[in-house]
C-alpha positions in Angstrom: 19.4 -75.7 -29.9 21.3 -74.5 -26.4 25.2 -74.7 -26.8 26.5 -77.4 -24.2 30.1 -76.7 -22.9 32.5 -80.0 -22.3 34.7 -79.3 -19.4 37.4 -81.5 -21.3 38.5 -78.7 -23.7 41.7 -77.5 -22.1 44.2 -78.7 -19.3 43.9 -78.2 -15.6 46.6 -76.3 -13.6 47.3 -79.3 -11.8 48.8 -80.5 -15.3 50.6 -77.5 -15.8 52.3 -77.6 -12.9 53.7 -81.0 -13.5 54.6 -80.0 -16.4 56.2 -77.3 -14.7 57.8 -79.5 -12.5 59.3 -82.0 -14.9 60.9 -79.2 -16.8 62.8 -78.1 -13.6 64.3 -81.2 -12.8 66.0 -81.4 -16.0 67.4 -78.1 -15.8 68.7 -78.8 -12.5 70.2 -81.9 -14.0 71.5 -80.4 -16.6 73.1 -77.6 -15.1 74.8 -80.5 -12.8 75.8 -82.0 -15.9 77.4 -78.8 -17.6 78.9 -77.9 -14.4 80.8 -81.7 -13.9 81.9 -81.5 -17.4 83.5 -78.2 -17.6 85.4 -79.4 -14.4 86.3 -82.1 -15.9 87.8 -79.9 -18.9 89.4 -77.6 -16.6 91.6 -80.6 -14.9 92.9 -81.7 -18.1 93.6 -78.8 -19.2 96.1 -78.3 -16.4 97.0 -81.8 -16.9 97.9 -81.0 -20.8 99.7 -77.4 -19.4 102.2 -79.4 -16.8 102.9 -81.9 -19.2 103.9 -78.9 -21.5 105.8 -77.1 -19.2 107.4 -80.5 -18.6 108.7 -81.2 -22.0 109.3 -77.1 -22.8 111.4 -76.8 -19.9 113.8 -79.6 -20.6 114.2 -78.9 -23.6 114.9 -75.6 -23.1 117.8 -76.7 -20.2 118.4 -79.6 -21.9 122.5 -78.6 -21.9 122.4 -76.5 -18.6 124.0 -78.4 -15.5 120.8 -77.6 -13.0 117.9 -75.4 -13.2 118.6 -72.8 -10.5 118.2 -69.9 -12.6 114.6 -71.3 -13.6 111.7 -68.9 -12.4 108.0 -68.0 -13.5 109.5 -65.9 -16.3 110.2 -68.9 -18.0 106.5 -69.0 -18.6 106.0 -66.3 -20.2 109.5 -66.5 -22.5 108.0 -69.6 -23.5 105.0 -67.9 -24.7 102.8 -70.4 -22.4 99.7 -69.8 -20.6 100.5 -68.0 -16.7 97.1 -68.5 -15.4 95.7 -71.9 -14.9 91.7 -72.9 -15.2 91.0 -72.5 -12.2 91.8 -69.0 -11.7 95.1 -69.1 -10.1 98.7 -69.0 -11.5 101.3 -71.7 -12.6 104.5 -70.5 -11.2 108.2 -72.4 -11.6 111.4 -72.8 -9.5 114.6 -75.1 -8.7 113.2 -77.1 -6.1 115.5 -75.8 -2.6 116.7 -79.3 -1.9 118.4 -79.9 -5.2 119.2 -78.0 -8.2 118.8 -80.4 -10.0 114.7 -80.5 -9.7 112.8 -77.9 -11.0 109.1 -77.4 -9.2 105.5 -77.0 -11.2 103.1 -74.8 -8.9 99.7 -74.9 -9.0 97.5 -72.1 -7.0 94.5 -71.0 -5.6 92.5 -74.3 -6.1 89.8 -75.4 -4.4 89.5 -78.8 -1.8 88.4 -80.9 -4.3 90.9 -80.0 -7.5 93.5 -80.3 -4.8 93.0 -83.0 -4.0 92.3 -84.7 -7.2 96.1 -83.6 -8.2 97.4 -84.4 -5.4 96.4 -87.8 -5.8 96.7 -87.9 -9.6 100.0 -90.1 -10.9 101.6 -87.0 -12.4 104.1 -89.0 -14.8 107.8 -88.8 -14.1 108.1 -87.3 -10.7 109.8 -87.5 -8.1 107.8 -86.9 -5.7 106.6 -90.6 -4.3 103.5 -91.6 -3.9 101.6 -94.8 -2.6 102.1 -96.6 -5.7 105.8 -95.3 -5.9 106.2 -92.3 -8.3 104.0 -89.3 -9.9 103.3 -87.8 -6.6 102.4 -84.1 -5.7 102.3 -82.4 -2.1 99.7 -80.2 -1.5 100.4 -77.2 0.3 98.3 -77.1 2.9 98.8 -81.0 2.9 95.2 -81.7 3.8 93.9 -79.3 1.0 91.5 -77.9 3.4 91.8 -74.6 3.2 88.4 -72.8 2.3 89.2 -70.3 0.8 90.6 -72.3 -2.5 94.0 -70.8 -1.9 95.5 -74.9 -1.8 98.4 -75.2 -3.8 100.0 -78.0 -5.3 103.6 -78.6 -6.2 105.1 -81.4 -8.3 108.7 -82.1 -8.5 110.3 -83.4 -12.2 114.4 -83.8 -12.7 
């Protein structure tokens, strides 16, 4: 008796391509979600770092009249990380207009992150924003540097 061959014995090439297309779409989606999660984690880390810096500087200078001798070496003395999660640095300085105000500079930010931190409500910041207090100064003001060398300055008393 001759053997009959069935055409239904395997998957077609089109079915396999369909499965690969679905896997590709899922992979692209998960990479995007991972990227967003990493960006948000880095932003949260910057906010925590700035809050810790403000707390430590205020504690260190609690008996001083002003912040005239404040510089970025204080970050190292406080055993804090000088480099921010975006690859730039945290820099400290007294305000040029008023030595009773100190500034925290966050450097080498992308346009997107510069804009985010510019409108973020920095608690206790002396810079006015649309809601009164808690603002930051961007340099350049429009955060439009194409080389990721935007900078944010936050001032505290």
